[in-house]
C-alpha positions in Angstrom: 194.8 -73.4 -156.0 196.7 -72.1 -153.0 200.3 -70.8 -153.2 200.5 -69.8 -149.6 203.9 -70.3 -148.0 202.6 -71.2 -144.5 203.3 -74.5 -142.8 200.0 -76.5 -142.8 198.6 -79.8 -141.7 195.5 -82.0 -142.5 193.9 -84.3 -139.9 193.8 -88.0 -140.7 192.4 -90.8 -138.6 194.2 -94.2 -139.1 191.6 -96.7 -140.4 193.6 -99.7 -139.1 196.9 -100.5 -137.3 199.8 -99.7 -139.6 203.3 -98.4 -140.1 203.4 -95.2 -142.2 206.3 -95.3 -144.7 205.7 -92.3 -147.0 203.6 -89.3 -147.6 202.1 -88.1 -151.0 201.1 -84.6 -151.9 199.4 -83.4 -155.1 200.8 -80.1 -156.4 201.5 -78.1 -159.5 205.0 -78.6 -160.8 207.6 -76.1 -159.6 211.0 -75.6 -158.2 212.6 -75.3 -154.7 212.2 -77.8 -151.9 209.5 -79.3 -149.7 209.3 -81.1 -146.4 206.4 -83.4 -145.3 205.8 -84.6 -141.7 203.5 -86.5 -139.4 202.4 -85.0 -136.1 200.4 -86.3 -133.2 197.4 -84.4 -131.8 193.7 -85.0 -131.0 192.6 -81.4 -131.9 195.7 -79.7 -133.3 199.1 -81.0 -134.5 201.4 -81.2 -131.5 204.5 -83.4 -131.4 206.3 -84.5 -134.6 206.5 -88.3 -134.9 208.0 -88.6 -138.5 209.5 -86.4 -141.2 210.8 -86.6 -144.7 214.1 -85.3 -145.8 214.1 -81.9 -147.6 213.2 -82.9 -151.2 213.3 -81.1 -154.5 209.8 -80.3 -155.8 208.8 -82.3 -158.9 208.8 -80.1 -162.1 205.6 -81.9 -163.2 202.0 -81.4 -161.9 200.8 -84.5 -160.0 201.4 -86.7 -157.0 204.8 -86.6 -155.4 205.6 -89.4 -152.9 208.4 -89.0 -150.4 209.6 -91.7 -148.0 209.8 -90.8 -144.3 213.3 -90.7 -142.8 212.0 -93.4 -140.4 208.7 -95.2 -140.6 206.2 -94.7 -137.8 203.6 -97.1 -136.3 200.1 -95.7 -135.7 197.3 -97.5 -134.0 193.8 -97.8 -135.6 191.5 -94.9 -134.7 194.4 -92.6 -133.8 194.1 -89.0 -135.2 197.3 -87.7 -136.7 198.2 -84.7 -138.8 199.9 -84.9 -142.2 201.9 -81.7 -142.6 203.8 -79.8 -145.3 205.9 -76.7 -146.0 207.3 -75.5 -149.3 210.3 -73.3 -149.9 208.3 -71.8 -152.8 204.8 -73.2 -153.0 204.1 -74.2 -156.6 200.3 -74.5 -156.1 198.2 -77.0 -154.1 194.6 -77.6 -155.1 192.0 -77.6 -152.3 188.2 -77.6 -151.7 186.2 -76.2 -148.9 185.0 -78.6 -146.3 185.5 -80.1 -142.9 187.6 -81.3 -141.1 189.8 -78.5 -142.4 193.5 -77.8 -142.3 195.5 -76.3 -139.5 197.8 -73.4 -140.4 200.8 -72.0 -138.7 202.0 -68.5 -139.0 205.5 -69.8 -139.9 206.9 -70.4 -143.4 209.8 -72.3 -144.9 212.3 -70.6 -142.6 210.4 -72.2 -139.6 210.8 -75.7 -141.1 209.0 -78.6 -139.5 209.6 -78.0 -135.8 208.8 -80.3 -132.9 206.2 -79.3 -131.6 204.3 -77.9 -134.6 203.5 -74.6 -132.9 200.4 -72.4 -132.7 198.0 -71.7 -135.5 194.4 -71.8 -136.6 191.9 -74.1 -138.3 189.9 -73.3 -141.4 187.6 -75.3 -143.6 189.9 -76.1 -146.5 190.8 -79.7 -147.5 194.1 -80.5 -149.3 195.3 -83.6 -151.1 197.9 -85.2 -148.9 198.0 -89.0 -148.1 199.9 -91.5 -146.0 201.1 -94.8 -147.3 201.2 -97.5 -144.6 201.8 -101.2 -144.2 199.5 -103.4 -142.0 
């Protein structure tokens, strides 16, 4: 379980045309706030295309789903990045593997900027998912 405070993103390739409406993240119950976002980018997260409002972290361990402020259409085969930042990370489970996450050197105070900013890739996979409508 990682409790790192850095802003991070996982790559995701859209399996079909769809409009992303929400993001879900699995974490340990905690306190504070979180922000989730969707970024473009073929090799790293670049421009932000959707974001959730700042949301209170659930006090229970499990999936927390947050609606995007505005839904975003993504074409089939397009690589996007599902990103997160926690005010006080309650703990996110991960496993090693590829494709791995991208990590910024920024924390909560950096928010979810547009563009994402510089960082590095490592072989860790986190549980974050997008809900979309065809």
